[in-house]
VMD Tcl script that draws the C-alpha trace (Angstrom):
set ca {
  {108.89 101.60 191.55}
  {109.74 104.97 189.91}
  {113.07 106.52 189.58}
  {112.50 110.26 189.97}
  {111.74 111.01 193.58}
  {110.84 114.64 192.71}
  {107.98 113.37 190.53}
  {106.01 110.82 192.54}
  {103.16 108.94 190.84}
  {99.52 109.87 191.37}
  {97.69 107.91 193.95}
  {94.56 106.61 192.29}
  {92.92 105.33 195.46}
  {93.41 108.75 197.04}
  {91.72 110.43 194.03}
  {88.86 107.93 194.01}
  {88.11 108.51 197.75}
  {88.29 112.23 197.35}
  {86.32 112.74 194.21}
  {83.80 110.00 193.80}
  {82.04 109.78 197.06}
  {78.66 111.08 197.93}
  {76.90 113.19 195.31}
  {79.96 113.94 193.25}
  {79.55 114.22 189.56}
  {82.65 112.13 189.07}
  {81.67 108.56 188.76}
  {85.05 106.98 187.96}
  {88.64 108.12 188.28}
  {91.45 106.07 186.59}
  {95.09 106.60 186.49}
  {97.28 104.78 183.82}
  {100.93 104.66 183.40}
  {100.75 105.65 179.75}
  {98.21 106.56 177.05}
  {98.55 107.63 173.38}
  {95.80 110.05 174.07}
  {93.40 110.31 177.06}
  {90.96 112.26 174.92}
  {90.92 109.54 172.28}
  {90.46 106.80 174.87}
  {87.46 108.53 176.57}
  {85.92 109.52 173.24}
  {86.01 105.77 172.32}
  {84.45 104.72 175.59}
  {81.66 107.41 175.27}
  {80.02 105.43 172.45}
  {79.53 102.32 174.71}
  {79.58 103.63 178.26}
  {76.52 105.86 179.15}
  {77.87 107.33 182.30}
  {78.68 110.91 183.08}
  {81.70 111.97 184.97}
  {84.51 109.66 183.73}
  {88.06 110.91 184.55}
  {91.19 109.40 183.02}
  {94.61 110.48 184.02}
  {97.85 109.35 182.23}
  {101.34 109.65 183.91}
  {102.69 109.90 180.39}
  {100.84 110.72 177.18}
  {102.72 109.66 174.06}
  {100.56 111.07 171.30}
  {98.59 113.97 172.94}
  {96.91 116.63 170.93}
  {96.20 120.21 171.55}
  {93.98 122.74 169.91}
  {94.36 123.22 166.15}
  {95.97 119.79 165.87}
  {99.07 120.80 167.70}
  {101.09 118.16 169.56}
  {101.15 118.07 173.40}
  {104.16 116.32 174.91}
  {105.49 116.22 178.40}
  {107.92 114.06 180.38}
  {106.31 111.30 182.60}
  {104.77 112.71 185.83}
  {106.01 116.28 185.04}
  {102.46 117.50 184.79}
  {98.76 116.79 184.99}
  {97.52 115.10 181.87}
  {93.89 114.19 182.09}
  {90.54 113.97 180.30}
  {87.05 114.01 181.62}
  {83.84 112.97 180.01}
  {80.65 114.99 180.69}
  {77.10 114.69 179.36}
  {75.20 117.88 179.91}
  {71.74 116.37 179.97}
  {69.08 118.51 178.21}
  {71.46 121.29 177.17}
  {71.10 122.22 173.49}
  {74.19 121.65 171.45}
  {74.19 125.36 170.34}
  {75.02 126.24 174.03}
  {77.85 123.87 174.36}
  {80.66 126.35 173.29}
  {80.71 127.46 176.87}
  {82.18 124.24 177.99}
  {85.72 124.98 176.75}
  {85.61 128.42 178.41}
  {84.40 127.14 181.72}
  {86.97 124.38 181.68}
  {89.86 126.90 181.11}
  {88.35 129.00 183.95}
  {88.31 125.97 186.24}
  {91.94 125.23 185.65}
  {93.10 128.89 186.10}
  {91.10 129.32 189.26}
  {92.30 126.12 190.70}
  {95.94 126.86 189.95}
  {95.62 130.37 191.65}
  {93.85 128.88 194.66}
  {96.34 126.08 195.21}
  {99.68 127.50 194.03}
  {99.15 131.33 194.34}
  {100.56 131.54 190.69}
  {98.71 134.38 188.95}
  {97.20 132.42 186.02}
  {94.95 134.01 183.43}
  {93.23 132.89 180.26}
  {94.10 133.58 176.68}
  {90.79 133.18 174.88}
  {89.28 130.74 174.67}
  {91.02 128.51 177.26}
  {94.79 128.58 177.19}
  {96.03 129.06 180.76}
  {98.95 131.53 180.71}
  {101.26 133.41 183.04}
  {102.28 136.70 181.53}
  {101.56 135.23 178.11}
  {103.68 132.18 178.79}
  {101.58 129.02 178.30}
  {101.08 127.02 181.45}
  {98.26 124.72 180.32}
  {96.37 123.80 177.18}
  {92.87 122.46 176.83}
  {91.20 120.55 174.02}
  {87.40 120.01 174.18}
  {85.71 117.58 171.72}
  {82.16 116.61 171.13}
  {81.55 112.94 170.66}
  {78.56 112.16 168.47}
  {76.68 109.31 170.01}
  {73.40 109.01 168.37}
  {72.24 112.58 168.37}
  {70.43 114.09 165.44}
  {70.42 117.71 164.47}
  {70.07 119.84 167.58}
  {68.68 116.88 169.68}
  {71.30 116.15 172.31}
  {70.65 112.39 172.81}
  {73.63 110.74 174.36}
  {76.32 113.12 173.00}
  {79.23 113.70 175.32}
  {81.92 116.41 175.74}
  {85.49 115.17 176.33}
  {87.63 117.84 178.02}
  {91.38 117.37 177.76}
  {93.75 119.13 180.11}
  {97.56 119.36 180.00}
  {99.08 121.34 182.81}
  {102.86 121.79 183.21}
  {103.85 121.23 186.79}
  {107.49 120.49 187.28}
  {108.56 120.71 183.66}
  {112.09 122.26 183.30}
  {113.19 124.79 180.68}
  {114.92 122.13 178.68}
  {111.79 119.95 178.79}
  {109.25 122.71 177.57}
  {108.10 122.44 174.02}
  {108.71 126.07 173.24}
  {110.32 129.12 174.90}
  {106.87 130.61 175.24}
  {105.80 127.97 177.63}
  {106.22 127.66 181.48}
  {105.47 125.48 184.33}
  {104.32 125.93 188.01}
  {107.72 125.10 189.24}
  {109.25 127.86 187.06}
  {106.72 130.26 188.37}
  {107.59 129.71 192.01}
  {104.41 127.89 192.83}
  {103.78 127.40 196.57}
  {103.16 123.79 195.74}
  {103.61 121.34 192.92}
  {101.62 118.49 194.41}
  {99.73 117.01 191.54}
  {97.20 115.20 193.71}
  {96.21 118.61 195.26}
  {95.99 120.13 191.75}
  {93.85 117.39 190.28}
  {91.35 117.53 193.14}
  {91.15 121.35 192.98}
  {90.58 121.40 189.17}
  {87.95 118.75 189.21}
  {86.05 120.26 192.11}
  {86.16 123.69 190.42}
  {85.03 122.31 187.10}
  {82.20 120.39 188.79}
  {80.86 123.59 190.37}
  {81.16 125.66 187.19}
  {79.41 123.06 185.08}
  {76.67 122.69 187.65}
  {75.92 126.34 187.63}
  {75.97 126.55 183.79}
  {73.49 123.53 183.60}
  {71.20 125.11 186.24}
  {70.66 127.87 183.65}
  {69.98 125.47 180.83}
  {73.26 126.22 179.19}
  {72.89 129.97 179.32}
  {75.74 131.31 181.47}
  {74.71 133.34 184.46}
  {75.91 136.91 184.85}
  {78.22 135.52 187.52}
  {79.84 132.99 185.15}
  {80.27 135.56 182.42}
  {81.84 138.05 184.82}
  {84.21 135.44 186.23}
  {85.29 134.43 182.76}
  {85.85 138.07 181.64}
  {87.70 138.83 184.83}
  {90.15 135.87 184.21}
  {90.65 136.49 180.52}
  {93.75 138.53 179.86}
  {92.82 138.74 176.13}
  {90.04 141.25 176.78}
  {91.25 144.82 176.62}
  {94.18 144.01 174.32}
  {95.07 144.41 170.71}
  {94.99 141.08 169.17}
  {95.52 139.20 165.90}
  {93.24 136.17 165.52}
  {94.30 133.66 162.93}
  {91.33 131.89 161.40}
  {91.05 128.86 159.26}
  {92.03 129.25 155.62}
  {95.02 131.60 156.34}
  {92.69 134.40 157.15}
  {93.30 136.73 160.14}
  {91.42 139.46 162.01}
  {93.16 142.27 163.82}
  {91.73 144.72 166.28}
  {90.80 145.38 170.02}
  {89.36 142.52 172.09}
  {86.37 144.22 173.55}
  {84.81 141.21 175.39}
  {83.09 137.89 175.17}
  {79.39 137.60 174.12}
  {76.68 135.24 175.66}
  {77.76 132.48 173.18}
  {81.39 132.57 174.38}
  {82.55 134.26 171.03}
  {85.39 136.85 171.19}
  {84.29 140.31 170.27}
  {86.92 142.16 168.17}
  {86.51 145.82 167.14}
  {88.20 146.10 163.80}
  {88.31 148.86 161.17}
  {85.34 147.33 159.48}
  {83.38 147.07 162.71}
  {82.86 144.53 165.50}
  {83.23 140.87 164.66}
  {82.26 137.90 166.88}
  {84.70 135.17 166.40}
  {83.83 131.55 167.54}
  {87.20 130.12 166.77}
  {90.75 131.07 166.04}
  {94.29 131.31 167.32}
  {94.84 134.47 169.31}
  {98.12 136.46 169.42}
  {98.34 139.20 171.97}
  {99.86 142.07 170.13}
  {100.88 144.26 173.17}
  {100.40 144.28 176.80}
  {97.38 146.18 178.34}
  {97.92 149.75 179.29}
}
mol new
graphics top color blue
foreach p $ca { graphics top sphere $p radius 0.5 }
foreach p [lrange $ca 0 end-1] q [lrange $ca 1 end] { graphics top cylinder $p $q radius 0.2 }
display resetview
């Protein structure tokens, strides 16, 4: 039994029927009551389970992690907390940086499709509504016997944390938001999970069809969804360094192109601050 009728539990059997039948990429969908970290659990499984398409959802994550070692916490059943494990067979590791971008695009597109909330992306893959953070993603590569640039059995674990019915008092920061607070047309988590995984499956399939080189369509879709592009930004890098300038676009490797006083720089990692709204 569960006490909060406004936050019903996920139906694992429904998800399995909807997502694992036929030629689906998703080979297993599991829902657990609690997990310290769904990413950590799948990363551990990746070393012994050779399958592609494992999905793990937790009703409550007790030690979740976000990008740049941030903590991701949410009340039980208030959001979608899940990780998926994918093995992009034959794709050189140098082309894997597009996985985080496509994962963020899948979440933003699914949210718009299902809830009619106008979600965009802050590079590389934070899902935002008017700069308020709606969802965070953490993509980690699991080394499983590869050497150098040989892919072997390496896997990518994609962690997704989406605020669904989180209230203002439950949000981690005033700069965050939830679908309920954005007047979503639905906050049904089953529908959201299905939409996200189906969109992610399609985007990854198109990317893999190009041997890891994103098609013009994928690049255009990401650029159209990315609200960082066309704005003045400050990008905080490791080592307390920062780059300020104009976000001009994203290159074929998924790096953010920033025009600075010293010329254009291509940044592969960093924490982006939107300095002002676009004109």
